DOROTI-539032 format. One record per residue: x, y, z of N, C-alpha, C in turn; residue in three letters; residue number from 1. Coordinates in steps of 0.001 Angstrom, whole numbers, always signed. Atoms other than C-alpha are relative to their C-alpha. Layout:
<recs>
+---------+---------+---------+---------+---------+---------+---------+---------+---------+-----+-----+
!     n.x !     n.y !     n.z !    ca.x !    ca.y !    ca.z !     c.x !     c.y !     c.z ! res !   n !
+---------+---------+---------+---------+---------+---------+---------+---------+---------+-----+-----+
!       X !       Y !       Z !       X !       Y !       Z !       X !       Y !       Z ! ala ! NUM !
...
+---------+---------+---------+---------+---------+---------+---------+---------+---------+-----+-----+
</recs>
This chain:
<recs>
+---------+---------+---------+---------+---------+---------+---------+---------+---------+-----+-----+
!     n.x !     n.y !     n.z !    ca.x !    ca.y !    ca.z !     c.x !     c.y !     c.z ! res !   n !
+---------+---------+---------+---------+---------+---------+---------+---------+---------+-----+-----+
!    -495 !   -1293 !    -427 !  +64254 ! +133515 !  +59720 !   -1097 !   +1042 !    -176 ! met !   1 !
!   +1019 !   -1044 !     +66 !  +62000 ! +136428 !  +60484 !    +610 !   +1333 !    +444 ! ser !   2 !
!    -580 !   -1307 !    -268 !  +63782 ! +139748 !  +60230 !     -72 !    +846 !   -1249 ! tyr !   3 !
!    -114 !    -884 !   +1148 !  +64003 ! +142775 !  +57999 !   +1100 !   +1022 !    +303 ! ser !   4 !
!   -1083 !    -966 !    -133 !  +66733 ! +145318 !  +57372 !    -348 !   +1236 !    -836 ! ile !   5 !
!     +98 !   -1236 !    +763 !  +66441 ! +148948 !  +56367 !   +1355 !    +690 !     +79 ! thr !   6 !
!   -1296 !    -655 !     +87 !  +69416 ! +151018 !  +55316 !    -166 !   +1503 !    -142 ! tyr !   7 !
!     -90 !   -1444 !    +153 !  +70206 ! +154687 !  +55695 !   +1447 !    +301 !    -362 ! gln !   8 !
!   -1357 !    -327 !    +432 !  +73203 ! +155863 !  +53723 !    +353 !   +1381 !    +537 ! ile !   9 !
!    -481 !   -1235 !    -605 !  +75022 ! +158516 !  +55732 !   +1263 !    +445 !    -733 ! lys !  10 !
!   -1187 !    -479 !    +719 !  +77901 ! +160686 !  +54490 !   +1256 !    -853 !    +213 ! pro !  11 !
!   -1239 !    +727 !    -295 !  +80597 ! +158598 !  +56218 !    -193 !   -1456 !    +388 ! asn !  12 !
!    +240 !   +1379 !    -431 !  +78922 ! +155278 !  +57030 !   -1371 !    -481 !    -464 ! tyr !  13 !
!   +1303 !    +607 !    +261 !  +76025 ! +152897 !  +56428 !    -668 !    -312 !   +1330 ! leu !  14 !
!    +786 !    +274 !   -1208 !  +73332 ! +152760 !  +59125 !   -1007 !   -1074 !    -378 ! his !  15 !
!    +913 !   +1120 !    +257 !  +71562 ! +149383 !  +59077 !    -877 !    -206 !   +1235 ! ala !  16 !
!    +945 !    +230 !   -1098 !  +68439 ! +148820 !  +61185 !    -635 !   -1374 !    -202 ! ile !  17 !
!    +541 !   +1359 !     +58 !  +67544 ! +145189 !  +61854 !   -1178 !    -108 !    +960 ! ala !  18 !
!   +1170 !    +222 !    -834 !  +64070 ! +144348 !  +63160 !    -442 !   -1454 !    -156 ! thr !  19 !
!    +498 !   +1376 !     +50 !  +62483 ! +141004 !  +63995 !    +217 !    -706 !   +1322 ! gly !  20 !
!    -175 !    +821 !   -1192 !  +62839 ! +138156 !  +66443 !   +1478 !    -116 !    +364 ! glu !  21 !
!   -1369 !    +114 !    -506 !  +65969 ! +137902 !  +68598 !    +376 !   -1480 !     +94 ! cys !  22 !
!    -466 !   +1383 !     +24 !  +67440 ! +134518 !  +67599 !   +1413 !     -42 !    -579 ! thr !  23 !
!   -1343 !    +171 !    +571 !  +70919 ! +133230 !  +66736 !     -58 !     -54 !   -1520 ! lys !  24 !
!    +136 !    +122 !   +1447 !  +69717 ! +132374 !  +63243 !    -221 !   +1357 !    -659 ! glu !  25 !
!    +237 !   -1347 !    +544 !  +68402 ! +135889 !  +62660 !   +1242 !    +856 !     +86 ! asn !  26 !
!   -1237 !    -768 !    -152 !  +71589 ! +137456 !  +64018 !    +980 !    -349 !   -1114 ! leu !  27 !
!    -935 !    +431 !   +1049 !  +73726 ! +135407 !  +61646 !    -504 !    +439 !   -1375 ! ala !  28 !
!    +567 !    -363 !   +1299 !  +71368 ! +136066 !  +58718 !    +112 !   +1470 !    -319 ! gly !  29 !
!     -30 !   -1414 !    +351 !  +71083 ! +139812 !  +58978 !   +1405 !    +579 !     +22 ! tyr !  30 !
!   -1380 !    -487 !     +35 !  +74754 ! +140344 !  +59783 !    +654 !    -354 !   -1339 ! val !  31 !
!    -542 !    +370 !   +1308 !  +75714 ! +138419 !  +56622 !    -572 !    +907 !   -1091 ! ile !  32 !
!    +609 !    -880 !   +1003 !  +73238 ! +140465 !  +54569 !    +592 !   +1410 !     +59 ! glu !  33 !
!    -550 !   -1343 !    -166 !  +74567 ! +143731 !  +56017 !   +1447 !     +50 !    -488 ! ile !  34 !
!   -1379 !     +51 !    +468 !  +78172 ! +142715 !  +55381 !     +41 !     -26 !   -1529 ! ile !  35 !
!     +72 !     +61 !   +1460 !  +77262 ! +141855 !  +51784 !    -348 !   +1365 !    -590 ! ser !  36 !
!    +392 !   -1338 !    +460 !  +75573 ! +145244 !  +51345 !   +1186 !    +959 !     +75 ! lys !  37 !
!   -1177 !    -852 !    -152 !  +78686 ! +146990 !  +52661 !   +1044 !    -319 !   -1061 ! cys !  38 !
!    -969 !    +427 !   +1011 !  +80891 ! +144984 !  +50332 !    -403 !    +497 !   -1383 ! ser !  39 !
!    +507 !    -466 !   +1292 !  +78709 ! +145807 !  +47313 !    +217 !   +1498 !    -183 ! glu !  40 !
!     -88 !   -1460 !     +71 !  +78789 ! +149525 !  +48144 !   +1360 !    +543 !    +388 ! asn !  41 !
!   -1344 !    -392 !    -426 !  +82434 ! +149556 !  +49227 !     -38 !    +924 !   +1229 ! lys !  42 !
!    +159 !    -740 !   -1239 !  +81339 ! +150895 !  +52609 !    +986 !    -526 !   +1035 ! thr !  43 !
!   -1019 !    +393 !    -972 !  +84142 ! +150838 !  +55192 !    -420 !    +257 !   +1442 ! lys !  44 !
!    +473 !    -315 !   -1354 !  +82133 ! +152116 !  +58178 !   -1469 !    -371 !    +123 ! arg !  45 !
!   +1327 !    +579 !    -174 !  +79002 ! +150553 !  +59608 !    -515 !    +225 !   +1405 ! leu !  46 !
!    +692 !     -67 !   -1286 !  +76504 ! +151155 !  +62398 !   -1234 !    -874 !    -121 ! phe !  47 !
!   +1160 !    +886 !      -4 !  +74009 ! +148364 !  +63127 !    -859 !    +316 !   +1211 ! ile !  48 !
!    +972 !    -222 !   -1066 !  +70919 ! +149246 !  +65146 !    -944 !   -1196 !      +8 ! glu !  49 !
!    +820 !   +1200 !    -122 !  +69000 ! +146236 !  +66438 !   -1277 !    +327 !    +766 ! gln !  50 !
!   +1312 !    -196 !    -638 !  +65290 ! +146537 !  +67209 !    -702 !   -1360 !      +2 ! arg !  51 !
!    +435 !   +1394 !     -13 !  +64594 ! +142949 !  +68116 !    -991 !    -279 !   +1114 ! leu !  52 !
!    +998 !    +406 !    -985 !  +61772 ! +141253 !  +70000 !    +403 !   -1330 !    +600 ! lys !  53 !
!    -282 !   +1256 !    -678 !  +62166 ! +138532 !  +72574 !   +1168 !    +130 !    +950 ! gly !  54 !
!   -1092 !     -32 !    -978 !  +64714 ! +137614 !  +75210 !   +1353 !    +198 !    -681 ! pro !  55 !
!   -1367 !    -220 !    +500 !  +68306 ! +138721 !  +74754 !    +714 !   -1321 !    -206 ! arg !  56 !
!    -878 !   +1155 !    +169 !  +70783 ! +136236 !  +73404 !   +1077 !     +38 !   +1068 ! leu !  57 !
!   -1071 !     +62 !    -970 !  +73405 ! +135065 !  +75839 !   +1323 !    +427 !    -622 ! gly !  58 !
!   -1310 !    -435 !    +464 !  +76968 ! +136302 !  +75596 !    +667 !   -1072 !    -844 ! thr !  59 !
!    -632 !   +1099 !    +736 !  +78181 ! +132885 !  +74433 !    -622 !    -167 !   -1391 ! glu !  60 !
!    +668 !    +116 !   +1299 !  +75568 ! +132728 !  +71650 !    +475 !   +1091 !    -957 ! asp !  61 !
!    -435 !   -1122 !    +835 !  +76520 ! +136181 !  +70343 !   +1456 !    -189 !    -406 ! val !  62 !
!   -1425 !    +218 !    +278 !  +80228 ! +135361 !  +70601 !    +186 !   -1062 !   -1090 ! tyr !  63 !
!    -123 !   +1081 !    +986 !  +79804 ! +132113 !  +68625 !    -359 !    +488 !   -1404 ! gln !  64 !
!    +433 !    -498 !   +1313 !  +77905 ! +133809 !  +65797 !    +996 !   +1019 !    -545 ! val !  65 !
!    -864 !   -1075 !    +489 !  +80155 ! +136868 !  +65589 !   +1410 !    -498 !    -322 ! met !  66 !
!   -1317 !    +559 !    +294 !  +83384 ! +134833 !  +65699 !     +25 !    -624 !   -1388 ! thr !  67 !
!     +89 !    +609 !   +1322 !  +82276 ! +132851 !  +62654 !    -109 !   +1061 !   -1089 ! lys !  68 !
!    +231 !   -1028 !   +1009 !  +81202 ! +136003 !  +60828 !   +1192 !    +935 !    -190 ! leu !  69 !
!   -1178 !    -867 !    +118 !  +84448 ! +137880 !  +61500 !    +877 !    -411 !   -1176 ! cys !  70 !
!    -810 !    +438 !   +1129 !  +86257 ! +135753 !  +58944 !    -646 !    +405 !   -1331 ! thr !  71 !
!    +739 !    -411 !   +1197 !  +83548 ! +136607 !  +56403 !    +257 !   +1477 !    -330 ! tyr !  72 !
!    -179 !   -1441 !    +185 !  +84174 ! +140349 !  +56916 !   +1450 !    +439 !    +156 ! ala !  73 !
!   -1400 !    -319 !    -248 !  +87946 ! +140176 !  +57364 !    +526 !   +1062 !    -958 ! asp !  74 !
!    -602 !   -1079 !    +776 !  +89558 ! +143425 !  +56192 !    -985 !    +940 !    -669 ! gly !  75 !
!   +1000 !    -823 !    +670 !  +86277 ! +144982 !  +55020 !    -194 !   +1365 !    +667 ! leu !  76 !
!    +386 !   -1206 !    -711 !  +85760 ! +147597 !  +57734 !   +1164 !    +769 !    +622 ! phe !  77 !
!    -860 !    -869 !    -810 !  +87618 ! +150554 !  +59192 !    -607 !    +116 !   +1401 ! glu !  78 !
!    +696 !    -117 !   -1278 !  +84970 ! +150798 !  +61932 !   -1388 !    -625 !    -120 ! ala !  79 !
!   +1342 !    +568 !     -61 !  +81799 ! +148950 !  +62944 !    -484 !    +102 !   +1432 ! ala !  80 !
!    +562 !    -140 !   -1339 !  +79448 ! +149506 !  +65888 !   -1363 !    -671 !     +70 ! ala !  81 !
!   +1293 !    +610 !    -310 !  +76598 ! +147501 !  +67359 !    -239 !    +284 !   +1477 ! ile !  82 !
!    +204 !    -314 !   -1413 !  +75275 ! +149057 !  +70588 !    -636 !   -1165 !    +746 ! pro !  83 !
!    +480 !   +1138 !    -795 !  +74746 ! +146373 !  +73227 !   -1335 !    +284 !    +671 ! ala !  84 !
!   +1235 !    -318 !    -721 !  +71898 ! +148216 !  +74953 !   -1215 !     +51 !    -910 ! asp !  85 !
!   +1120 !     -64 !    +931 !  +69733 ! +148164 !  +71817 !    -361 !   -1370 !    -557 ! ala !  86 !
!    +176 !   +1351 !    +536 !  +69555 ! +144398 !  +71433 !   -1440 !    -428 !     -70 ! val !  87 !
!   +1381 !    +482 !     +27 !  +65924 ! +143725 !  +72356 !    -968 !   +1086 !    +450 ! thr !  88 !
!   +1079 !    -906 !    -430 !  +62619 ! +145541 !  +72834 !   -1058 !    -791 !    +718 ! thr !  89 !
+---------+---------+---------+---------+---------+---------+---------+---------+---------+-----+-----+
</recs>
């Protein structure tokens, strides 16, 4: 896995910025790390900004990863956002 995450704590939410290669493994890895960070800090609102390199993941790949991770984050969030247009650079 080749990614890094920086965090900006905002008044009402956590802003996580993921950078690195656009792969399924990286997506799963940094989302788990971000969810863990939110859990540790009792953060209920999250904004993930993705600054990734390489070709976009297909819809099916993203769906498979996020479906598995939803059970990991069940009940943790009031709101979460990942803008689709910021997936790759």
